[in-house]
ZAVEX-200390 format. One record per residue (C-alpha): residue number from 1; residue in three letters; x, y, z. Coordinates in nm, 2 decimals. Example, Ala and Ser with C-alpha at 12.3 -4.5 7.8 and 13.67 -1.06 7.14 Angstrom:
residues 2
1,ALA,1.23,-0.45,0.78
2,SER,1.37,-0.11,0.71
end
This chain:
residues 358
1,MET,0.80,-3.82,6.45
2,LEU,0.79,-3.98,6.10
3,HIS,0.86,-3.79,5.77
4,ALA,0.81,-3.90,5.45
5,ILE,1.00,-3.82,5.13
6,ILE,0.88,-3.91,4.78
7,MET,1.12,-3.88,4.51
8,ALA,0.95,-3.78,4.20
9,GLY,1.25,-3.66,3.94
10,GLY,1.25,-3.91,3.71
11,SER,1.18,-3.85,3.31
12,GLY,1.08,-4.19,3.28
13,THR,1.24,-4.20,2.88
14,ARG,1.20,-4.57,2.86
15,PHE,0.84,-4.52,2.87
16,TRP,0.82,-4.29,2.58
17,PRO,0.57,-4.23,2.42
18,ALA,0.31,-4.23,2.68
19,SER,0.61,-4.02,2.92
20,ARG,0.73,-3.68,2.83
21,ASN,0.94,-3.43,3.00
22,GLN,0.61,-3.20,3.11
23,HIS,0.40,-3.54,3.20
24,PRO,0.67,-3.82,3.31
25,LYS,0.61,-4.15,3.41
26,GLN,0.53,-4.09,3.75
27,LEU,0.23,-3.86,3.68
28,LEU,0.08,-4.14,3.46
29,ARG,-0.19,-4.41,3.53
30,MET,0.01,-4.71,3.45
31,THR,-0.22,-4.95,3.71
32,GLY,-0.54,-4.89,3.85
33,GLU,-0.73,-4.50,3.81
34,THR,-0.48,-4.33,4.00
35,SER,-0.11,-4.18,3.88
36,MET,0.20,-4.35,4.04
37,ILE,0.28,-4.05,4.24
38,GLN,-0.05,-4.06,4.36
39,ALA,-0.07,-4.43,4.46
40,THR,0.25,-4.39,4.61
41,CYS,0.12,-4.07,4.84
42,ASN,-0.23,-4.28,4.90
43,ARG,0.04,-4.56,5.02
44,LEU,0.12,-4.44,5.31
45,GLY,-0.22,-4.39,5.45
46,ASP,-0.24,-4.21,5.78
47,LEU,0.14,-4.31,5.84
48,VAL,0.22,-3.98,5.74
49,PRO,0.03,-3.66,5.79
50,SER,0.03,-3.44,5.50
51,GLU,0.23,-3.16,5.68
52,HIS,0.52,-3.40,5.72
53,LEU,0.54,-3.48,5.36
54,TYR,0.79,-3.34,5.07
55,ILE,0.79,-3.40,4.71
56,PHE,1.15,-3.36,4.56
57,THR,1.07,-3.32,4.16
58,ALA,1.22,-3.11,3.92
59,LYS,1.19,-2.72,3.87
60,HIS,0.91,-2.76,3.59
61,LEU,0.72,-3.07,3.73
62,VAL,0.60,-2.82,4.05
63,ASP,0.29,-2.71,3.89
64,PRO,0.18,-3.11,3.73
65,ILE,0.25,-3.27,4.08
66,ALA,0.06,-2.99,4.29
67,GLU,-0.24,-3.03,4.03
68,GLN,-0.25,-3.40,4.10
69,LEU,-0.18,-3.39,4.50
70,PRO,-0.40,-3.09,4.62
71,LYS,-0.36,-3.20,4.98
72,VAL,-0.03,-3.16,4.99
73,PRO,0.10,-2.85,5.09
74,ARG,0.27,-2.65,4.78
75,ASN,0.56,-2.54,4.98
76,SER,0.62,-2.92,5.05
77,ILE,0.66,-2.99,4.68
78,VAL,1.01,-2.86,4.63
79,GLY,1.14,-2.82,4.26
80,GLU,1.50,-2.89,4.18
81,PRO,1.66,-2.65,3.99
82,HIS,1.95,-2.85,3.85
83,LYS,1.93,-3.23,3.83
84,ARG,2.21,-3.33,4.09
85,ASP,2.13,-3.72,4.16
86,THR,1.95,-3.85,4.51
87,ALA,2.24,-3.78,4.81
88,PRO,2.18,-3.38,4.77
89,CYS,1.79,-3.42,4.71
90,ILE,1.82,-3.67,5.01
91,GLY,2.03,-3.41,5.23
92,LEU,1.84,-3.12,5.14
93,ALA,1.54,-3.28,5.24
94,ALA,1.73,-3.42,5.58
95,MET,1.79,-3.08,5.66
96,LEU,1.44,-2.94,5.58
97,VAL,1.32,-3.19,5.84
98,GLN,1.56,-3.13,6.09
99,LYS,1.47,-2.74,6.12
100,ASN,1.12,-2.86,6.24
101,ASP,1.21,-3.18,6.40
102,PRO,1.57,-3.24,6.49
103,ASP,1.47,-3.59,6.61
104,GLY,1.27,-3.66,6.36
105,THR,1.28,-3.99,6.14
106,MET,1.26,-3.98,5.75
107,VAL,1.14,-4.25,5.51
108,VAL,1.27,-4.20,5.15
109,MET,1.10,-4.37,4.85
110,PRO,1.04,-4.33,4.47
111,SER,0.72,-4.22,4.34
112,ASP,0.71,-4.52,4.09
113,HIS,0.68,-4.83,4.24
114,VAL,0.37,-5.10,4.25
115,ILE,0.34,-5.21,4.60
116,SER,0.09,-5.43,4.76
117,PRO,-0.11,-5.49,5.01
118,GLU,-0.07,-5.13,5.12
119,SER,-0.14,-5.23,5.49
120,VAL,0.15,-5.44,5.50
121,PHE,0.41,-5.16,5.32
122,ARG,0.26,-4.97,5.63
123,ASP,0.32,-5.23,5.88
124,SER,0.68,-5.28,5.73
125,ILE,0.74,-4.94,5.73
126,GLU,0.65,-4.89,6.11
127,ALA,0.86,-5.21,6.24
128,ALA,1.19,-5.04,6.05
129,VAL,1.11,-4.74,6.22
130,ALA,1.13,-4.97,6.53
131,LEU,1.44,-5.07,6.49
132,VAL,1.58,-4.70,6.40
133,GLU,1.43,-4.58,6.73
134,GLU,1.64,-4.88,6.89
135,ASN,1.97,-4.78,6.75
136,PRO,1.97,-4.40,6.62
137,GLU,2.25,-4.47,6.44
138,ARG,2.11,-4.73,6.21
139,ILE,2.00,-4.74,5.85
140,VAL,1.71,-4.93,5.74
141,THR,1.68,-5.01,5.38
142,PHE,1.45,-5.31,5.22
143,GLY,1.54,-5.57,5.01
144,ILE,1.34,-5.76,4.78
145,PRO,1.36,-6.14,4.74
146,PRO,1.49,-6.20,4.38
147,THR,1.24,-6.37,4.16
148,TYR,1.52,-6.42,3.86
149,ALA,1.84,-6.32,3.77
150,ALA,1.81,-5.93,3.69
151,GLU,2.05,-5.71,3.55
152,THR,1.90,-5.43,3.58
153,PHE,1.87,-5.39,3.97
154,GLY,2.13,-5.31,4.26
155,TYR,2.20,-5.64,4.49
156,ILE,2.22,-5.61,4.87
157,GLU,2.41,-5.91,5.01
158,ARG,2.26,-5.99,5.36
159,GLY,2.47,-6.09,5.64
160,THR,2.41,-6.20,6.02
161,PRO,2.06,-6.19,6.10
162,LEU,1.90,-5.94,6.38
163,LYS,1.75,-6.13,6.64
164,ALA,1.39,-6.03,6.85
165,THR,1.28,-5.86,6.57
166,SER,0.88,-5.86,6.43
167,ILE,1.00,-5.89,6.06
168,LYS,1.26,-6.07,5.87
169,ALA,1.56,-5.84,5.94
170,PHE,1.96,-5.88,5.88
171,GLU,2.26,-5.66,5.93
172,VAL,2.42,-5.55,5.54
173,ALA,2.72,-5.78,5.42
174,ARG,2.75,-5.54,5.12
175,PHE,2.59,-5.33,4.81
176,ARG,2.63,-5.51,4.51
177,GLU,2.61,-5.31,4.15
178,LYS,2.40,-5.41,3.84
179,PRO,2.54,-5.75,3.75
180,LYS,2.62,-5.89,3.46
181,GLY,2.48,-6.25,3.31
182,LYS,2.66,-6.52,3.49
183,VAL,2.69,-6.29,3.85
184,ALA,2.32,-6.20,3.83
185,GLN,2.26,-6.56,3.81
186,GLU,2.51,-6.65,4.07
187,TYR,2.33,-6.39,4.32
188,PHE,2.00,-6.55,4.22
189,GLU,2.09,-6.93,4.29
190,SER,2.28,-6.81,4.62
191,GLY,1.98,-6.74,4.79
192,ASN,2.17,-6.45,5.03
193,PHE,2.11,-6.15,4.79
194,TYR,1.78,-5.88,4.74
195,TRP,1.72,-5.66,4.53
196,ASN,1.77,-5.31,4.66
197,ALA,1.44,-5.14,4.64
198,GLY,1.53,-4.82,4.69
199,ILE,1.36,-4.72,5.04
200,PHE,1.51,-4.60,5.34
201,ILE,1.48,-4.53,5.68
202,TRP,1.71,-4.34,5.90
203,LYS,1.68,-4.04,6.17
204,ALA,1.77,-3.71,5.97
205,LYS,2.01,-3.67,6.19
206,THR,2.21,-4.00,6.11
207,VAL,2.19,-3.92,5.75
208,LEU,2.34,-3.55,5.73
209,ASP,2.63,-3.67,5.98
210,ALA,2.71,-3.90,5.68
211,ILE,2.70,-3.65,5.43
212,LYS,2.92,-3.42,5.60
213,LYS,3.16,-3.68,5.65
214,ASN,3.19,-3.82,5.33
215,GLU,3.09,-3.49,5.11
216,PRO,3.19,-3.19,5.29
217,LYS,3.14,-2.99,4.98
218,MET,2.80,-3.10,4.90
219,PHE,2.69,-3.04,5.28
220,ALA,2.82,-2.68,5.28
221,HIS,2.59,-2.62,4.94
222,LEU,2.32,-2.73,5.12
223,GLN,2.38,-2.57,5.43
224,ALA,2.34,-2.25,5.26
225,ILE,2.05,-2.35,5.13
226,ALA,1.89,-2.43,5.42
227,ASP,2.00,-2.13,5.59
228,ASN,1.83,-1.93,5.33
229,TRP,1.49,-2.15,5.34
230,GLY,1.19,-1.93,5.40
231,THR,1.36,-1.59,5.30
232,ASP,1.36,-1.40,5.01
233,LYS,1.71,-1.51,4.89
234,GLN,1.56,-1.92,4.88
235,GLU,1.54,-1.93,4.53
236,GLU,1.83,-1.72,4.42
237,VAL,2.08,-1.91,4.70
238,PHE,1.88,-2.27,4.60
239,ASP,1.95,-2.20,4.22
240,LYS,2.34,-2.11,4.29
241,GLU,2.43,-2.34,4.57
242,PHE,2.24,-2.67,4.40
243,GLY,2.40,-2.61,4.05
244,ALA,2.73,-2.59,4.23
245,ILE,2.73,-2.95,4.42
246,GLN,2.84,-3.24,4.22
247,GLY,2.54,-3.49,4.14
248,LYS,2.62,-3.81,4.35
249,SER,2.39,-4.12,4.46
250,ILE,2.27,-4.19,4.78
251,ASP,2.43,-4.53,4.76
252,TYR,2.79,-4.34,4.66
253,ALA,2.73,-4.09,4.93
254,VAL,2.63,-4.26,5.23
255,MET,2.54,-4.65,5.18
256,GLU,2.86,-4.77,5.10
257,HIS,3.07,-4.58,5.39
258,HIS,2.79,-4.65,5.65
259,GLU,2.84,-4.93,5.91
260,ALA,2.53,-4.99,6.10
261,ILE,2.26,-5.09,5.82
262,VAL,2.00,-5.33,5.82
263,VAL,1.84,-5.51,5.52
264,VAL,1.45,-5.57,5.59
265,GLU,1.37,-5.86,5.38
266,ALA,1.03,-5.68,5.21
267,PRO,0.68,-5.92,5.30
268,PHE,0.48,-5.69,5.06
269,ASN,0.46,-5.77,4.67
270,TRP,0.70,-5.50,4.48
271,ASP,0.77,-5.38,4.08
272,ASP,0.97,-5.09,4.00
273,VAL,0.71,-5.08,3.67
274,GLY,1.09,-4.99,3.49
275,ASN,1.00,-5.06,3.13
276,TRP,0.68,-5.14,2.92
277,GLN,0.74,-5.50,2.94
278,SER,0.65,-5.49,3.31
279,MET,0.28,-5.42,3.22
280,ALA,0.27,-5.80,3.11
281,ARG,0.37,-5.83,3.49
282,LEU,0.08,-5.60,3.63
283,HIS,-0.18,-5.61,3.39
284,GLY,-0.16,-6.00,3.30
285,GLN,-0.15,-6.19,2.94
286,ASP,-0.40,-6.36,2.69
287,GLU,-0.37,-6.71,2.59
288,HIS,-0.13,-6.58,2.37
289,GLY,0.08,-6.39,2.55
290,ASN,-0.04,-6.07,2.47
291,THR,-0.11,-5.76,2.71
292,HIS,-0.37,-5.55,2.56
293,LEU,-0.43,-5.17,2.73
294,GLY,-0.69,-4.95,2.53
295,ASP,-0.90,-5.09,2.21
296,VAL,-0.71,-5.36,2.04
297,LEU,-0.78,-5.62,1.84
298,ALA,-0.54,-5.87,1.76
299,ILE,-0.52,-6.17,1.51
300,ASP,-0.28,-6.43,1.49
301,SER,-0.08,-6.22,1.74
302,ASN,0.20,-6.32,2.04
303,GLY,0.36,-6.20,2.29
304,CYS,0.25,-5.86,2.21
305,ILE,0.23,-5.55,2.48
306,VAL,0.00,-5.31,2.29
307,ARG,-0.10,-4.94,2.47
308,GLY,-0.36,-4.71,2.33
309,GLU,-0.60,-4.46,2.42
310,HIS,-1.01,-4.58,2.45
311,GLY,-1.14,-4.43,2.10
312,HIS,-0.85,-4.56,1.91
313,LEU,-0.86,-4.90,1.77
314,ILE,-0.53,-5.07,1.71
315,VAL,-0.54,-5.40,1.50
316,THR,-0.21,-5.62,1.53
317,LEU,-0.22,-5.87,1.25
318,GLY,0.04,-6.16,1.25
319,THR,0.30,-6.00,1.46
320,GLN,0.50,-6.12,1.74
321,GLU,0.71,-6.01,2.06
322,LEU,0.63,-5.62,1.96
323,ILE,0.59,-5.34,2.19
324,VAL,0.30,-5.09,2.06
325,VAL,0.23,-4.79,2.21
326,HIS,0.01,-4.48,2.04
327,THR,-0.04,-4.12,2.17
328,PRO,-0.21,-3.88,1.98
329,ASP,0.14,-3.75,1.85
330,ALA,0.34,-4.00,1.86
331,THR,0.35,-4.41,1.77
332,LEU,0.59,-4.65,1.88
333,ILE,0.67,-4.97,1.72
334,ALA,0.95,-5.19,1.89
335,ASP,1.10,-5.54,1.89
336,LYS,1.06,-5.65,2.23
337,SER,1.42,-5.74,2.24
338,ARG,1.49,-5.38,2.17
339,GLU,1.35,-5.20,2.46
340,GLU,1.67,-5.07,2.60
341,ASP,1.69,-4.87,2.30
342,ILE,1.40,-4.66,2.34
343,ARG,1.63,-4.42,2.51
344,LYS,1.81,-4.37,2.17
345,VAL,1.49,-4.26,2.00
346,VAL,1.45,-3.99,2.30
347,LYS,1.83,-3.88,2.20
348,LYS,1.78,-3.88,1.81
349,LEU,1.45,-3.65,1.87
350,GLU,1.64,-3.40,2.11
351,GLU,1.94,-3.43,1.85
352,GLY,1.69,-3.38,1.54
353,GLY,1.53,-3.04,1.72
354,LEU,1.22,-3.25,1.76
355,ARG,1.21,-3.15,2.13
356,HIS,0.81,-3.09,2.16
357,LEU,0.79,-3.49,2.09
358,LEU,0.96,-3.55,2.43
end
């Protein structure tokens, strides 16, 4: 059967001051009337029943996520006691799936992407599941056809096309790290590279066998956690054993070593909503290149992204290429070209003992 794993542990520091430790990006309404994690769950539709859904997040976010997702069983929202990257998270999820369904298939996805149309996404998942059922050793991932030479995404180089498939699918030639400008341009122009969407489909057994082979120490710690899951020692063992794991991404732990990997060319629209400038893509711009969210009056302003709250007017006068984000206790005004440095703001606040603003 199919099980869904949603990874929702990010802190969303690039979206400060709207995104905070206790209410990060995945819990915000970035598009539409639902939060990003609600939209991710809704997108699955009837593909996966709620009892086959796991949410992996930080321990302190279990309650706010449970509040937003009342139909998800509380024990399916797993709060990691320590931040250890994606491989331990996915490995533990696979063990929990395999406990109840030894032949279970998993779809793993982040909680903070925007994907449409939802029906096309579900059809794509079903097609990817069919590829895994055809070859249980196979790992399937989704590649996004690039629209520009991005330096902020990992890339997948496609190889030989698969025959007799209902969707465009290729053997993976290799994975590439986030490239610098010239290399990114080469990838873009070649037509043989995809952005790595971070969505995976595989058998629980397959990914566990790979982790056991490539990361035996990690596997042993995860096995100890799984053995005590559901007992009165669960939390104690979870904290101890998970904390002892050396964090590693699933890309390094599994994907770079596995041989039978297929990339499916995503037929759906995708945006990773990685920074404030993504709001322009998602919400559009006026004739002066401005994107306004909330009550905004722009006079002689160009290329600005302004986000506020209804009931509080933000006025921009003669401004160019700014990001302005207003919240009740903090306001950000930044040059768009310095957006990546918002993380420095978060670090400065932490160093200055202003954690109540994080």
